[in-house]
C-alpha positions in Angstrom: 0.0 0.0 0.0 1.4 3.4 -1.0 1.7 6.2 1.6 -1.2 8.1 0.1 -3.3 5.0 0.2 -2.4 4.6 3.9 -3.5 8.2 4.6 -6.9 7.6 2.9 -7.4 4.2 4.7 -6.6 5.8 8.2 -7.7 9.4 8.7 -5.8 9.6 12.0 -2.5 8.1 10.7 0.2 10.6 11.9 2.9 12.0 9.9 5.3 11.1 12.6 4.4 7.4 12.4 5.0 7.3 8.6 8.3 9.2 8.8 9.5 6.8 11.6 9.2 3.9 9.1 11.4 5.5 6.4 15.0 4.7 7.2 17.1 5.7 4.2 17.6 8.7 1.9 16.6 6.5 -1.0 13.4 5.5 0.8 12.7 9.1 1.6 13.1 10.2 -2.1 10.8 7.4 -3.2 8.2 8.4 -0.6 8.4 12.0 -1.7 7.9 10.9 -5.2 4.7 9.0 -4.1 3.4 12.2 -2.4 4.2 14.3 -5.6 2.2 11.8 -7.7 -0.7 12.0 -5.4 -0.6 15.8 -5.4 -0.9 15.8 -9.2 -3.9 13.5 -9.1 -5.9 14.6 -6.1 -7.8 17.9 -6.4 -9.4 17.8 -2.9 -7.7 20.7 -1.0 -7.6 19.2 2.5 -6.1 15.9 1.4 -3.5 18.0 -0.6 -2.8 19.9 2.6 -2.2 16.7 4.5 0.1 15.4 1.9 2.1 18.6 2.0 2.5 18.5 5.8 3.7 15.1 5.5 6.2 16.0 2.7 7.6 18.7 5.0 8.0 16.3 7.9 9.7 13.8 5.6 12.1 16.4 4.2 13.1 17.6 7.6 13.6 14.0 8.9 15.6 12.9 5.9 17.5 16.1 5.3 16.3 16.5 1.7 17.2 19.7 0.2 14.3 22.3 0.1 14.7 23.1 -3.6 14.7 19.4 -4.5 11.6 18.8 -2.6 9.7 21.9 -4.0 10.7 20.9 -7.5 9.6 17.2 -7.0 6.3 18.3 -5.5 5.7 20.9 -8.4 5.8 23.8 -6.1 7.6 26.5 -7.9 6.0 29.6 -6.3 5.3 28.9 -2.5 8.3 29.7 -0.3 7.6 26.5 1.7 5.6 23.2 1.8 3.9 24.5 5.0 2.7 27.7 3.3 1.4 25.6 0.4 -0.5 23.4 2.9 -2.1 26.5 4.4 -3.1 27.8 1.0 -4.8 24.5 0.3 -6.8 24.9 3.6 -7.7 28.5 2.5 -8.9 27.0 -0.8 -11.1 24.5 0.9 -12.9 27.5 2.8 -13.1 29.7 -0.3 -15.0 27.0 -2.2 -18.1 28.0 -0.4 -18.5 31.5 -1.9 -17.5 33.4 -5.0 -16.2 36.9 -5.2 -18.4 39.3 -7.3 -17.1 39.7 -10.8 -18.9 42.9 -11.8 -19.8 46.1 -10.0 -23.2 46.9 -8.5 -25.1 50.2 -7.9 -25.6 51.3 -4.2 -29.0 50.9 -2.7 -28.7 53.9 -0.3 -29.0 57.6 -0.9 -26.1 59.9 -0.7 -27.2 61.4 2.5 -27.8 58.1 4.3 -25.4 56.3 6.6 -25.3 52.5 7.2 -24.5 51.8 10.8 -23.7 48.4 12.2 -23.3 47.6 15.9 -22.3 44.3 17.4 -21.4 42.6 20.6 -18.2 40.6 21.1 -17.7 36.9 21.9 -17.0 35.0 25.1 -16.2 31.3 24.5 -17.1 28.9 27.4 -16.1 25.5 25.8 -15.1 23.7 22.6 -12.9 26.4 20.9 -10.4 25.1 18.3 -12.9 22.5 17.1 -14.4 25.3 14.9 -11.1 26.0 13.0 -10.8 24.7 9.5 -9.7 22.0 8.5 -10.6 20.6 12.0 -14.2 21.6 11.7 -14.4 20.7 8.0 -13.3 17.1 8.6 -14.5 16.5 12.2 -17.3 18.9 12.7 -17.2 21.7 15.4 -18.9 21.9 18.8 -18.6 25.2 20.7 -20.4 27.0 23.6 -20.1 30.8 23.5 -22.0 34.0 24.3 -22.5 37.4 22.7 -21.6 40.1 25.3 -21.5 43.8 25.8 -18.9 45.5 27.9 -19.7 48.2 30.4 -23.1 48.4 28.8 -21.8 49.2 25.3 -21.4 47.6 21.9 -17.6 47.4 21.5 -17.6 47.2 17.6 -19.2 49.7 15.2 -19.1 50.3 11.5 -20.4 53.1 9.4 -20.6 53.6 5.6 -21.6 56.5 3.5 -21.3 57.3 -0.3 -19.1 60.3 -1.3 -18.8 62.3 -4.5 -15.1 62.0 -5.0 -14.9 58.6 -6.5 -12.5 57.1 -4.1 -12.6 55.0 -1.0 -11.8 56.6 2.3 -11.0 54.2 5.3 -11.0 55.6 8.9 -10.3 53.9 12.1 -11.7 55.9 15.2 -9.8 54.0 17.7 -6.5 54.1 16.0 -6.9 57.6 14.7 -5.9 56.5 11.3 -7.2 57.4 7.8 -6.2 56.5 4.3 -7.6 57.3 0.8 -7.7 54.6 -1.9 -7.8 55.8 -5.5 -6.3 52.8 -7.3 -7.1 49.2 -7.5 -3.5 48.4 -6.6 -3.9 50.2 -3.3 -7.2 48.3 -2.6 -5.5 44.9 -3.3 -2.6 45.6 -1.0 -4.1 43.7 2.1 -1.6 40.8 2.7 -0.2 42.1 5.9 -2.8 41.2 8.7 -0.8 43.5 11.1 -1.8 46.6 9.2 -5.0 48.1 10.4 -6.5 48.7 6.9 -5.9 45.1 5.7 -9.3 43.9 7.1 -11.5 46.6 5.5 -9.6 46.4 2.2 -10.1 42.6 2.0 -13.8 43.0 3.0 -14.4 45.7 0.3 -13.1 43.3 -2.4 -15.0 40.3 -1.0 -18.3 42.3 -0.7 -17.9 43.5 -4.4 -17.5 47.2 -3.5 -14.2 47.2 -5.2 -12.6 45.0 -8.0 -10.6 41.8 -7.3 -9.0 42.1 -10.8 -6.0 44.4 -10.8 -6.6 45.4 -14.4 -10.0 47.0 -13.6 -9.6 50.7 -12.5 -11.1 51.4 -9.2 -12.7 54.7 -10.4 -14.6 52.8 -13.2 -15.9 50.2 -10.7 -17.0 53.0 -8.2 -18.8 54.9 -10.9 -21.3 52.0 -11.1 -21.6 52.1 -7.4 -22.8 55.7 -7.7 -19.7 57.4 -6.2 -17.0 56.6 -3.7 -17.3 55.2 -0.2 -16.4 56.5 3.2 -16.0 53.5 5.6 -15.4 54.1 9.3 -14.6 51.3 11.7 -14.4 51.3 15.5 -13.2 48.6 17.9 -13.1 49.5 21.5 -11.0 46.5 22.2 -7.3 46.1 21.4 -6.0 43.4 19.1 -5.3 40.2 21.0 -8.1 40.9 23.6 -9.3 37.2 23.2 -12.9 38.3 22.5 -13.0 37.6 18.7 -12.9 41.4 17.9 -11.0 41.0 14.6 -13.4 38.4 13.1 -16.4 40.2 14.5 -15.2 43.5 13.0 -14.8 41.7 9.7 -18.4 40.5 9.9 -19.6 44.0 10.8 -17.8 45.5 7.9 -19.2 42.9 5.5 -22.7 43.3 6.9 -22.4 47.1 6.4 -21.2 46.8 2.9 -23.9 44.2 2.0 -26.5 46.7 3.1 -24.8 49.5 1.0 -25.5 47.2 -2.0 -29.0 46.3 -0.8 -28.3 42.6 -0.3 -30.8 40.8 2.0 -29.2 40.0 5.4 -28.4 36.4 6.1 -26.6 35.3 9.2 -25.5 32.1 7.7 -24.1 33.7 4.6 -22.3 36.3 6.7 -20.7 33.7 8.9 -19.3 31.9 5.8 -18.2 35.1 4.1 -16.3 36.1 7.3 -14.5 32.8 7.3 -13.4 33.4 3.8 -12.3 36.9 4.8 -10.1 35.4 7.5 -8.4 33.0 5.0 -7.9 35.9 2.5 -6.0 37.8 5.2 -3.9 34.7 6.0 -5.1 34.7 9.7 -7.0 31.3 9.2 -9.5 31.7 12.0 -12.5 29.5 12.7 -16.2 30.4 12.7 -17.0 30.7 16.4 -15.9 34.3 16.8 -18.3 35.6 14.2 -21.1 33.3 15.2 -20.6 34.6 18.8 -21.0 38.2 17.8 -23.6 37.9 15.0 -26.0 35.6 16.9 -27.3 36.8 20.3 -27.3 35.1 23.6 -25.5 32.0 24.9 -25.6 29.1 22.6 -24.2 25.6 21.7 -23.0 25.9 18.1 -22.5 22.7 16.1 -21.4 21.9 12.5 -21.3 18.6 10.7 -18.1 17.4 8.9 -18.1 18.7 5.3 -17.5 21.9 3.4 -20.8 23.3 4.4 -20.2 24.6 7.9 -23.6 26.2 8.4 -24.1 26.1 12.2 -26.9 24.5 14.1 -27.8 26.5 17.2 -29.2 25.5 20.7 -29.5 28.3 23.1 -29.1 28.3 26.9 -29.4 30.6 29.7 -26.6 32.5 31.5 -28.4 34.3 34.2 -26.6 37.5 35.3 -29.5 39.0 37.2 -28.5 41.1 40.2 -28.2 39.1 43.4 -27.9 35.8 41.5 -25.0 33.4 42.2 -23.6 33.7 38.8 -23.5 37.5 38.9 -21.9 37.5 42.4 -19.2 35.0 41.6 -18.2 35.9 37.9 -15.6 38.5 37.1 -14.0 39.7 33.9 -10.6 41.2 34.1 -8.3 42.7 31.3 -4.7 41.7 31.8 -3.3 44.5 29.7 -1.4 42.0 27.6 -2.1 41.4 23.9 -1.4 38.6 21.5 -2.3 38.1 17.8 -3.6 34.6 17.0 -2.1 34.1 13.5 1.0 32.0 14.3 -0.8 30.1 17.0 -3.5 29.1 14.5 -0.9 28.1 11.9 0.9 25.9 14.4 -2.3 24.2 15.6 -3.5 23.6 12.0 0.0 22.2 11.1 -0.2 19.8 14.0 -3.8 18.7 13.0 -2.8 18.2 9.3 0.2 16.1 10.6 -2.4 14.1 12.7 -0.7 14.7 16.0 -2.3 12.1 18.3 -2.2 14.3 21.3 -4.0 17.0 19.5 -6.7 14.7 18.1 -7.5 13.4 21.5 -7.8 17.0 22.9 -10.1 18.0 20.1 -12.3 15.0 21.0 -12.3 16.2 24.6 -13.0 19.8 23.7 -16.2 18.7 21.9 -17.4 16.5 24.7 -16.7 19.2 27.2 -18.8 21.7 25.2 -21.8 19.4 25.5 -21.2 19.0 29.2 -21.0 22.8 29.5 -24.3 23.2 27.8 -25.8 20.8 30.3 -24.5 22.8 33.2 -25.8 26.0 31.8 -29.2 24.5 31.2 -29.3 23.3 34.8 -28.1 26.8 36.1 -25.3 24.9 37.8 -22.7 27.6 38.7 -20.2 25.1 40.2 -20.5 23.0 37.1 -20.0 26.0 35.0 -16.8 27.0 37.0 -15.4 23.5 36.7 -16.2 23.5 33.0 -14.3 26.6 32.2 -11.5 25.3 34.4 -11.4 22.1 32.2 -11.6 24.2 29.1 -8.5 26.2 30.2 -6.6 23.0 30.8 -7.5 21.8 27.3 -6.5 25.1 25.7 -3.1 24.8 27.2 -2.9 21.3 25.8 -3.6 22.6 22.4 -1.1 25.4 22.7 1.2 25.7 25.8 1.6 29.4 24.8 -2.0 30.0 25.9 -0.4 30.9 29.2 2.9 32.6 30.2 4.7 33.5 33.5 2.9 36.9 33.7 -0.5 35.2 33.3 0.4 32.4 35.7 1.6 34.9 38.4 -1.7 36.8 38.1 -3.8 33.7 38.4 -1.7 32.5 41.3 -2.2 35.7 43.2 -6.0 35.0 43.4 -6.0 31.2 43.2 -7.2 30.7 46.8 -10.5 32.4 46.0 -11.0 31.0 42.4 -13.0 27.9 41.4 -12.6 28.4 37.6 -10.5 30.5 35.3 -10.2 30.9 31.5 -8.5 33.2 29.0 -11.1 33.6 26.1 -9.8 33.1 22.6 -6.4 31.7 22.0 -5.1 33.0 25.4 -1.7 34.3 26.1 -3.2 37.7 27.0 -6.3 39.7 26.8 -9.1 39.1 29.2 -9.6 36.6 32.0 -12.9 35.2 33.0 -12.8 34.2 36.8 -15.5 32.3 38.7 -14.9 32.8 42.5 -15.7 30.2 45.1 -18.5 32.4 46.6 -19.6 36.0 46.7 -17.1 37.0 49.4 -14.2 35.4 47.4 -15.1 37.4 44.4 -14.8 40.6 46.5 -11.4 39.4 47.6 -10.2 38.9 44.0 -11.6 42.3 43.0 -9.8 44.0 45.9 -6.5 42.2 45.3 -6.2 42.8 41.6 -7.4 46.4 41.8 -4.8 47.2 44.5 -2.0 45.3 42.7 -2.6 45.5 38.9 0.1 43.8 36.8 0.4 46.9 34.6 -1.3 50.3 34.0 -3.8 48.9 31.5 -5.2 46.0 33.6 -8.7 46.6 34.9 -12.1 44.9 35.5 -15.0 45.2 33.1 -18.7 44.7 33.6 -20.3 42.4 31.0 -23.8 41.4 30.1 -25.2 38.7 27.7 -26.4 40.5 24.7 -29.9 39.5 23.3 -29.8 41.5 20.0 -26.6 40.4 18.2 -25.3 42.2 15.1 -27.6 45.1 14.1 -27.8 46.9 10.8 -29.4 50.3 10.8 -29.8 52.9 7.9 -30.0 56.5 9.2 
């Protein structure tokens, strides 16, 4: 049986196990040739991604020259086999939608403003199972909530037509503004660290600007009815762990869709935001945008396959004044930030290589999400606390970088009063959700961290479960 046939026969066969059985340079070259032949014959993107990750592991183990490997595999352009694998994953997501190939006229008046507001996301269980290709091949299972912070919607987007025939992008929170007058400027969105990369990619995906560099931007915008002023605002810093980047992307796409008069569809917006993430090379899953678009606390499940339309089952997270959950639950911003791109790439690579430890953790994450839903349904505060503690343990198994010495020192300082702790998102910084042992312990935690913050930015936030979700208004 060839190596590709072994991979097809055993979905959980690890790259490490295959590489361990190849004991000579000649055998390694023969194995690489088998992988190259399979790549030439198999169009399925996720199988190609798995082949490429195996090829990388084989090359590293056998010491095969990089140039020889790329030539054998027919990869003349990508700088690495790993990047080619990630591109294949992105292709698998992009299959679910097409970029508009022609301009459309705007469906708002020149004196109207499209205004979108949205909560952010707090995940309670199951994160990472929503990330492609994990969700595409195994299905995802996540529990999360849409939340407001200090009584406000943290993410807002506004769009208005202009007469100048250009696109003006503004970020209120960053005090940044740029004007785009050419298609080349619009298509320059490969750097996810640049604040304008997200709105640029969204403009193309929504069809406000052309994806073909040969089409002049002015010609496209003339059909729109003029240029566009797009203003974005995120009250949270990057790396907050609340899904702000993905939810901002969803808000921008919803805003632009309304400019074009397209009917709102939460399912389509969720899918489109996933494609946006892949186009920006950040590779996120779907739980962030589901958490912000859809209100309330919900169990979100998808079946294996390219269609990742979520099935939703709501629960109750009762934060009424005087209730046990309100008295024991605290949200604290650590003042530290981390971007999830490299973390996501590392986890996806481990999955494509079928790391046995990661596969087991993914199974555990999905099971724990179902248990968390049961605890929420029963209004079991202790069960909720134990569930987020288990989730935190599982996150650290997925990525040890989810924590660091600064985070551990902070958690240790309040450990005696804490029953459950969790860093939302990928961890490593951002917010911490704490469930105290009782109301008195919660007051001790608040007093300790308020008196001894780890840095000048650290502080407590009030939060509420939002029952509205993403909202689009035309003024």
